[in-house]
C-alpha positions in Angstrom: -13.4 -3.1 17.7 -11.2 -2.3 15.3 -7.2 -2.3 16.1 -5.4 1.1 16.6 -3.5 0.1 13.3 -6.8 -0.3 11.4 -8.1 2.9 13.1 -5.0 4.8 11.8 -5.2 3.3 8.5 -9.0 4.2 8.3 -8.2 7.8 9.2 -6.3 8.4 5.7 -8.2 6.0 3.7 -8.3 7.7 0.2 -7.6 11.0 1.8 -6.5 13.4 -0.9 -4.7 15.5 1.6 -2.1 13.1 1.7 -0.8 13.7 -1.8 2.9 14.3 -2.4 4.4 15.3 -5.6 6.8 12.1 -5.7 3.7 10.2 -7.0 4.3 11.7 -10.2 7.7 10.5 -11.1 6.7 7.2 -9.7 4.1 6.8 -12.0 6.3 8.0 -14.6 8.6 5.2 -13.9 6.0 2.6 -14.2 4.8 4.1 -17.6 8.6 4.4 -18.8 9.2 0.4 -17.7 6.0 -0.8 -19.8 7.0 1.5 -22.7 10.4 0.0 -23.1 9.1 -3.4 -23.2 6.3 -2.6 -25.5 8.8 -0.7 -27.9 10.8 -3.8 -27.8 7.6 -6.0 -28.4 8.5 -8.1 -25.3 4.8 -8.9 -25.0 5.6 -12.0 -22.5 7.2 -9.5 -20.1 4.5 -6.9 -20.4 1.8 -9.7 -19.9 3.9 -11.1 -16.9 4.0 -7.7 -15.4 0.3 -7.0 -15.9 -0.5 -10.6 -14.4 1.6 -9.9 -11.3 -0.1 -6.5 -10.6 -3.5 -7.8 -11.0 -2.8 -10.8 -8.6 -2.0 -8.2 -6.1 -5.0 -6.4 -6.6 -7.0 -9.5 -6.2 -5.1 -10.0 -2.7 -5.7 -6.6 -1.7 -9.5 -6.8 -2.2 -10.1 -9.8 -0.1 -7.9 -8.2 2.5 -10.0 -5.2 2.8 -13.1 -7.5 2.7 -11.4 -9.3 5.7 -11.5 -5.9 8.0 -15.2 -5.3 6.7 -16.3 -8.7 8.2 -14.3 -8.8 11.2 -14.2 -5.3 12.1 -11.0 -5.9 13.8 -8.1 -5.7 11.3 -7.2 -6.5 7.7 -4.7 -9.5 7.5 -2.2 -6.7 6.7 -2.4 -2.9 7.2 -0.5 0.1 5.6 -1.1 2.7 8.4 2.2 4.6 7.8 3.2 7.5 5.7 1.8 7.6 2.3 0.9 10.0 -0.3 -2.4 8.1 -0.7 -3.8 5.0 0.8 -5.9 3.2 -1.8 -7.2 0.4 0.4 -6.7 -0.4 3.8 -3.5 -2.5 3.0 -2.4 -0.9 -0.4 -0.8 2.4 -0.6 0.2 4.2 -3.9 3.7 3.3 -3.4 2.9 -0.3 -2.9 0.7 -0.2 -6.1 3.5 1.0 -8.5 5.9 -1.3 -6.9 3.9 -4.2 -7.7 3.0 -2.7 -11.0 6.6 -3.2 -12.3 7.9 -6.1 -10.0 6.7 -8.7 -12.5 8.5 -7.3 -15.2 11.5 -7.3 -13.1 11.3 -10.8 -12.0 10.4 -11.9 -15.4 13.5 -10.6 -16.8 15.5 -13.1 -14.4 13.8 -16.0 -16.3 16.0 -18.3 -18.5 15.1 -18.4 -22.1 14.9 -22.1 -21.7 11.6 -22.7 -19.6 12.5 -26.3 -19.2 15.8 -25.8 -18.0 16.5 -27.0 -14.3 18.8 -25.5 -11.6 20.0 -27.9 -9.2 17.4 -30.3 -10.5 14.5 -28.1 -9.8 12.4 -26.5 -12.7 13.9 -23.0 -13.2 10.4 -21.3 -12.8 9.3 -22.9 -9.7 12.9 -22.1 -8.3 12.6 -18.5 -9.1 9.1 -18.2 -7.7 10.0 -19.6 -4.5 13.1 -17.6 -4.0 11.2 -14.5 -5.3 8.4 -15.1 -3.0 10.9 -15.8 0.1 12.6 -12.5 -0.9 9.3 -10.4 -0.6 8.4 -12.2 2.9 11.8 -11.0 3.9 11.2 -7.3 2.9 7.8 -7.5 4.7 9.1 -8.6 7.9 11.5 -5.6 7.8 8.5 -3.5 6.7 6.5 -4.6 9.7 9.4 -4.3 12.0 9.4 -0.4 11.2 5.7 -0.3 11.5 4.9 0.3 7.9 3.1 -2.8 7.6 1.0 -4.1 10.5 -0.1 -7.4 11.2 -2.7 -8.4 13.8 -3.4 -12.1 13.3 -1.3 -15.0 15.1 -1.3 -16.8 11.8 0.1 -14.1 9.7 3.2 -12.7 10.9 7.0 -12.9 11.3 6.7 -16.3 13.6 4.4 -17.9 11.3 5.3 -16.7 7.8 4.0 -20.0 5.8 0.7 -18.3 4.8 2.3 -14.7 3.7 4.9 -16.9 1.4 2.0 -19.3 0.3 -0.9 -17.1 -0.1 0.8 -13.6 0.0 3.3 -14.1 -2.7 3.7 -17.6 -4.5 0.6 -17.4 -6.5 1.7 -13.7 -7.9 5.0 -15.7 -9.3 3.4 -18.5 -10.5 0.8 -17.0 -12.1 2.9 -14.1 -13.7 5.5 -16.9 -15.0 2.7 -19.1 -16.3 1.3 -16.1 -18.5 4.8 -15.2 -19.6 5.5 -18.7 -20.9 2.1 -18.9 -23.1 3.0 -18.7 -26.8 -0.2 -17.5 -27.8 -1.0 -14.0 -27.3 -4.7 -14.3 -27.3 -4.5 -17.0 -24.3 -2.3 -14.3 -22.5 -4.9 -11.7 -23.2 -7.8 -14.2 -21.9 -6.0 -15.2 -18.8 -5.5 -11.2 -18.2 -9.1 -10.5 -19.1 -10.4 -12.9 -16.3 -7.7 -11.5 -13.5 -8.8 -8.1 -14.2 -12.5 -8.9 -14.6 -12.5 -10.3 -11.3 -10.7 -7.5 -9.9 -12.8 -4.7 -11.6 -15.9 -6.5 -10.7 -14.8 -6.9 -7.2 -14.0 -3.1 -6.9 -17.3 -2.0 -8.2 -19.3 -4.3 -6.3 -17.5 -4.2 -3.0 -16.2 -0.6 -3.1 -18.4 1.4 -5.2 -21.6 -0.1 -4.7 -21.6 -1.7 -1.1 -18.7 0.6 0.0 -17.3 -2.3 2.0 -13.8 -1.7 1.0 
């Protein structure tokens, strides 16, 4: 039996009647952020941003599959107000945020990827701090009901999996792609990430209707 929060999310899932015009300037902001980096030929940042976004899509897909197979609840849900709920735990606002988050965090990376801060590799330190910050934001969103958690192993009292699975891989993969010196390798990694995402959406979403 689905939880109340899951039923609320299902009621607005991909409902075009939820549309609000603020989606357009949000989309324009995403386009502008990438356009600026393309204009400056900051390809490392562009690929880092896309890698971060692609990793989020992967998480959102398996989260939706959890709900399908349990018929109870997703690991996280987004039943609150939104202009469009894409997947049960992903609304258009979250989607656009993650689309540019990787570029924002990538700009914090020191030029020297081997430099250490307090004896810790700077990429790892920023990934850990960034993940911890994102978990903190999620806790706040959960407290106001914007994000819902129904499982005892994924909540504010047990934030470890949110940190280790929900965010840390985003940062590590994004920074790894950022530091690649061959644009062809960056493109291949993105091809794998988005290939998995697209195939999963086509199979589990379009073909089977599970998500």
